[in-house]
VOGU-3710 file (C-alpha; in Angstrom, 3 decimals, decimal comma):
1> mkkqrfkrtq> 38,803/-102,809/-46,866  41,631/-104,900/-47,010  43,018/-105,473/-50,498  42,238/-108,989/-52,095  44,899/-110,808/-53,577  43,958/-112,408/-57,237  44,967/-115,022/-59,382  47,135/-114,286/-62,622  44,631/-111,595/-63,717  47,343/-108,968/-64,527
11> qtapappdqv> 47,664/-108,113/-68,244  50,510/-110,058/-69,658  53,137/-109,190/-72,475  51,915/-109,615/-75,958  52,855/-113,063/-77,356  54,417/-113,614/-80,548  52,673/-113,251/-83,786  52,604/-117,051/-84,502  51,093/-117,557/-80,941  48,661/-114,798/-80,554
21> apassveafa> 45,536/-116,297/-79,090  42,194/-115,905/-80,802  40,019/-112,730/-79,923  37,458/-114,980/-77,983  40,136/-115,889/-75,424  38,973/-112,896/-73,363  35,750/-114,732/-72,477  35,111/-117,633/-70,006  32,311/-118,969/-72,569  30,121/-117,708/-75,103
31> fgdptpvldh> 26,356/-117,603/-73,989  24,280/-119,975/-76,127  26,834/-122,509/-77,362  26,131/-125,911/-76,119  29,648/-126,736/-75,365  31,104/-128,973/-72,524  32,979/-127,273/-69,869  35,970/-129,369/-69,981  36,490/-128,061/-73,800  37,989/-125,101/-72,661
41> adimeslecw> 42,055/-124,738/-72,809  43,673/-124,521/-69,319  45,446/-121,557/-70,644  41,970/-119,989/-70,354  42,421/-120,143/-66,488  44,858/-117,200/-66,552  42,698/-114,814/-68,518  39,340/-115,019/-66,491  39,404/-111,301/-65,766  41,011/-109,442/-68,600
51> lngrwyeppv> 42,545/-105,905/-67,694  42,033/-103,456/-70,551  44,077/-100,866/-68,835  41,906/-99,323/-66,342  39,656/-102,257/-65,155  39,026/-105,744/-64,994  36,528/-107,055/-67,579  34,164/-109,883/-65,971  34,646/-113,373/-66,326  31,466/-113,993/-68,171
61> swqglaksfn> 28,993/-111,795/-69,882  26,822/-109,589/-67,745  24,716/-108,837/-70,424  24,113/-112,633/-71,231  23,024/-113,446/-67,503  20,592/-110,430/-67,593  19,186/-111,719/-70,825  18,916/-115,344/-69,605  17,172/-114,139/-66,280  14,071/-114,423/-68,193
71> ssvhhssaih> 14,729/-117,461/-70,544  12,839/-119,826/-67,942  10,086/-119,188/-65,878  11,597/-121,723/-62,970  15,082/-119,807/-63,452  13,804/-115,973/-62,697  10,957/-117,248/-60,588  13,272/-118,854/-58,038  15,584/-115,739/-57,837  12,389/-113,632/-57,292
81> fkaniltstf> 11,211/-115,743/-54,750  14,679/-115,458/-52,519  14,630/-111,769/-52,925  11,184/-111,410/-52,008  11,780/-113,256/-48,539  15,204/-111,577/-48,018  13,534/-108,134/-48,446  10,527/-109,251/-46,197  12,583/-110,128/-43,590  14,868/-107,044/-43,874
91> vphkclsrda> 14,761/-103,991/-41,386  14,756/-101,066/-43,157  17,338/-98,373/-42,006  17,743/-94,378/-42,469  20,756/-95,109/-44,733  19,583/-98,228/-46,653  15,957/-98,312/-47,830  13,966/-101,382/-48,558  13,671/-100,445/-52,018  17,406/-100,219/-52,484
101> fkrftldflt> 17,973/-103,471/-50,504  15,827/-105,090/-52,827  17,506/-104,027/-55,942  20,916/-104,984/-54,094  19,445/-108,558/-53,459  18,363/-108,951/-56,928  21,641/-107,952/-58,185  23,538/-110,754/-56,090  21,235/-113,429/-56,821  21,427/-112,710/-60,787
111> fgnaylekra> 25,094/-111,800/-61,137  26,901/-112,941/-57,805  28,063/-109,396/-57,251  25,960/-106,376/-55,887  27,450/-102,686/-54,999  26,604/-100,177/-52,600  27,745/-96,629/-53,177  28,532/-94,944/-49,683  27,778/-91,473/-49,651  28,834/-89,450/-46,507
121> srtgqilqmk> 28,739/-85,984/-45,001  31,793/-83,562/-45,087  32,271/-84,976/-41,400  32,470/-88,560/-42,590  28,741/-89,754/-41,311  26,890/-91,990/-43,596  23,904/-90,232/-45,299  23,230/-92,817/-47,740  23,929/-96,563/-49,131  22,995/-96,046/-52,897
131> hslakymrrg> 22,447/-99,101/-54,689  24,535/-99,289/-58,096  23,577/-101,507/-61,138  26,017/-104,741/-61,164  25,658/-105,146/-64,771  27,559/-101,838/-65,773  29,948/-101,946/-62,565  33,758/-102,941/-63,251  36,571/-103,242/-60,889  39,499/-101,136/-61,336
141> kdldtyffvs> 43,149/-101,930/-61,893  43,334/-101,168/-57,864  41,158/-103,043/-56,365  39,528/-100,231/-54,198  38,271/-98,287/-57,474  35,277/-99,047/-59,388  33,764/-97,834/-62,451  30,055/-97,696/-63,775  30,324/-98,301/-67,662  26,987/-97,940/-69,127
151> gwqqehefak> 28,307/-97,611/-72,860  31,135/-96,577/-75,136  32,905/-93,623/-73,633  30,153/-93,569/-71,050  32,002/-94,239/-67,761  32,046/-93,018/-64,330  34,657/-93,569/-61,717  33,431/-93,617/-58,178  35,953/-92,236/-55,384  38,302/-94,650/-53,879
161> gavfhlmdpd> 36,852/-96,633/-51,058  33,443/-95,508/-51,784  31,769/-98,708/-53,099  31,125/-101,767/-51,394  31,306/-104,794/-53,137  29,541/-108,128/-52,347  30,515/-111,078/-54,239  29,634/-114,901/-54,340  33,071/-116,543/-54,532  34,637/-117,837/-57,715
171> vnqevyglpq> 37,148/-120,784/-57,851  39,113/-119,395/-60,685  39,594/-115,471/-59,718  39,012/-113,289/-57,081  38,289/-109,940/-58,695  34,289/-110,937/-59,336  31,775/-113,131/-57,913  29,777/-115,564/-60,090  26,363/-117,004/-59,297  25,831/-120,364/-58,234
181> ylsalqsawl> 23,364/-121,362/-61,119  25,654/-121,349/-63,933  25,731/-124,835/-64,190  22,042/-124,804/-65,074  22,066/-122,538/-67,686  22,253/-124,855/-70,309  18,922/-126,233/-68,874  17,184/-122,924/-68,796  18,103/-122,575/-72,688  16,827/-125,835/-73,309
191> nesatlfrrk> 13,727/-125,176/-71,596  13,220/-122,078/-73,585  14,180/-123,940/-76,807  11,161/-126,334/-76,154  8,881/-123,826/-75,435  9,804/-121,564/-78,576  9,552/-124,729/-80,652  6,067/-125,714/-79,696  4,957/-121,915/-80,193  6,000/-122,054/-83,600
201> yykngshagf> 4,941/-125,293/-84,152  1,295/-124,126/-83,244  1,802/-120,870/-84,982  2,565/-122,675/-88,293  -0,507/-124,362/-88,037  1,000/-127,706/-88,849  -0,291/-129,399/-85,694  -3,653/-129,504/-87,416  -2,252/-130,313/-91,053  -3,364/-133,483/-92,957
211> ilymtdaaqd> -3,837/-134,699/-96,479  -6,980/-135,779/-98,035  -6,093/-138,567/-100,331  -9,029/-139,272/-102,390  -8,942/-141,868/-105,498  -12,663/-142,584/-106,014  -14,076/-140,962/-109,028  -16,302/-137,968/-108,316  -19,808/-137,512/-110,294  -18,990/-134,070/-111,082
221> ikdvdklrna> -15,667/-131,989/-110,341  -17,715/-129,427/-108,641  -17,998/-131,778/-105,927  -14,388/-132,062/-105,400  -14,429/-127,951/-105,417  -17,061/-127,825/-102,737  -14,784/-130,374/-100,575  -11,804/-128,174/-101,044  -14,084/-124,969/-100,168  -15,616/-126,806/-97,109
231> lkdskgpgnf> -12,279/-127,689/-95,462  -10,858/-123,897/-96,165  -13,870/-122,754/-94,174  -13,096/-125,397/-91,429  -10,338/-123,066/-90,231  -10,580/-120,111/-87,935  -13,199/-119,151/-85,625  -15,760/-121,697/-85,000  -13,587/-124,702/-86,670  -13,562/-128,425/-86,043
241> rnvfmyapgg> -16,592/-128,665/-88,334  -17,741/-131,744/-89,824  -17,470/-132,347/-93,719  -19,526/-134,956/-95,615  -18,555/-136,636/-98,736  -20,897/-138,678/-100,929  -18,933/-140,989/-103,179  -21,402/-143,534/-104,699  -19,615/-146,553/-105,731  -16,553/-145,888/-103,997
251> kkdgiqilpv> -14,193/-148,422/-102,758  -12,879/-148,805/-99,236  -9,852/-146,515/-98,654  -11,081/-144,642/-101,610  -10,714/-141,482/-99,350  -8,131/-141,035/-96,858  -6,765/-138,519/-94,538  -2,632/-138,789/-93,891  -1,857/-136,682/-90,889  1,235/-134,749/-91,430
261> sevaakdeff> 2,013/-133,615/-87,802  2,649/-136,620/-85,972  6,349/-136,969/-86,404  6,883/-133,049/-85,254  4,659/-133,873/-82,189  6,699/-136,294/-80,892  9,325/-133,793/-79,674  9,242/-134,987/-76,084  8,241/-131,506/-74,908  6,847/-132,708/-71,486
271> nikgvtrddl> 9,974/-134,584/-70,547  12,236/-131,744/-71,585  10,019/-129,019/-69,329  10,219/-131,530/-66,543  13,952/-132,594/-66,474  15,040/-128,958/-67,135  12,565/-127,669/-64,268  13,799/-130,113/-62,008  17,797/-129,020/-62,720  16,773/-125,513/-62,525
281> laahrvppql> 15,058/-126,160/-58,877  18,237/-128,005/-57,974  20,436/-125,466/-59,003  18,434/-122,683/-56,784  17,615/-125,128/-54,343  13,998/-124,156/-53,722  11,706/-126,702/-52,829  8,960/-127,036/-55,678  5,876/-126,726/-53,259  7,121/-123,405/-52,360
291> mgimpsnagg> 7,362/-122,445/-56,202  3,528/-123,313/-56,788  4,281/-126,432/-59,082  1,557/-129,225/-59,131  3,081/-132,523/-58,580  2,675/-134,888/-61,409  2,490/-138,011/-58,939  -0,019/-139,139/-56,619  2,571/-138,911/-53,583  2,698/-135,100/-54,416
301> fgavepaakv> 5,719/-133,138/-52,870  4,847/-133,481/-49,294  4,096/-130,801/-46,613  4,584/-127,356/-47,301  5,751/-125,979/-44,207  8,592/-128,358/-43,294  9,902/-127,582/-46,676  9,715/-124,144/-46,174  11,458/-124,357/-42,701  14,182/-126,425/-43,999
311> farnelvplq> 14,540/-124,019/-46,912  14,804/-121,103/-44,407  17,393/-122,863/-42,102  19,863/-124,065/-45,088  19,292/-121,358/-47,773  17,752/-118,034/-46,200  19,848/-118,090/-43,092  23,166/-118,158/-44,944  22,428/-115,552/-47,496  21,273/-113,565/-44,470
321> shflminewl> 24,625/-113,834/-42,844  26,447/-113,085/-46,029  24,573/-109,788/-46,319  25,774/-108,818/-42,971  29,328/-108,350/-44,390  27,987/-104,517/-45,250  28,164/-103,783/-41,570  31,708/-105,540/-41,464  32,719/-103,198/-43,995  31,092/-99,963/-42,884
331> geeivkfndy> 31,731/-100,758/-39,184  28,078/-99,868/-38,182  25,195/-101,812/-38,157  22,810/-100,852/-40,931  21,596/-104,346/-42,077  19,621/-106,266/-39,976  16,970/-109,241/-40,402  13,809/-110,679/-38,689  13,269/-114,187/-38,402  11,672/-115,809/-40,934
341> tlenmegkaa> 8,264/-117,236/-39,512  5,000/-119,161/-40,904  1,789/-117,830/-39,640  -1,172/-119,768/-39,395  -4,753/-118,356/-40,025  -5,019/-116,668/-36,651  -1,842/-114,770/-37,494  0,190/-116,271/-34,822  3,767/-117,233/-35,691  3,918/-121,228/-36,252
//
């Protein structure tokens, strides 16, 4: 494997005490912080991949990407959608099973990195290409070496040249790849925050809250107590019951209901969900009609079949060609794909 050059990722000499960088400078950004990308100092460009002496730390938190995977339904669904199509067109090989390829593909689409360990016989013949979880893989100081680091002092060093590393290129460094959806993560987190806010809003019960304001004098204080008990009993199963109040000689507006949930309800929930959904689909370049999304306008999204064909040509074919780099690295063809076709009701290719 040809050794790649990498941009200023070597560990530099310690800075003077009065110029020591903050501890967070070893990361490109912190997950969850709504910070503009241009707020990061240019000096961070030289510390994208921090060398700890044996291997390079990733430019972003792999754990953060793994947690963000389930932050939004449109984010995880788009990744699974691509992985499912790629796996369905993959032709299994005796050295690379369909299951290993599915895991390999899911890692690549999530982290921008995917790894296969080559296991060979004593004669050098390839026996198996085994998938290694990208979340725990680290690239060594010598770029042909790799480590599997699952925890503190829990590491395994692979034999030199035994690991194939497929990466999605990054513009700042050449040690690790980065996924193409990074620019949409803020939208994914906002989508999650809007959903959690609405869940907490309903769980608190404030969506049905109001103040019963009564100024009319009741004939008997027991009538007020009965009204209070009737309102309490209206909650729970069988709720939305009608309550009758008799106030002889009462005035207009003597009894008023003041809702307290109107302000909280105006949180633009549907607009936030729609805008963040569009951001995520644009980042993943998946047509909405292929994701099972119902259109909100009368015109709809258009026919599904043309959208699927355009998606296959513009997104699926480039991904398949990228995965063929495995064959170039091995010098043997173990990765092949069938053509992506749409079948009609008679089972004939469209």
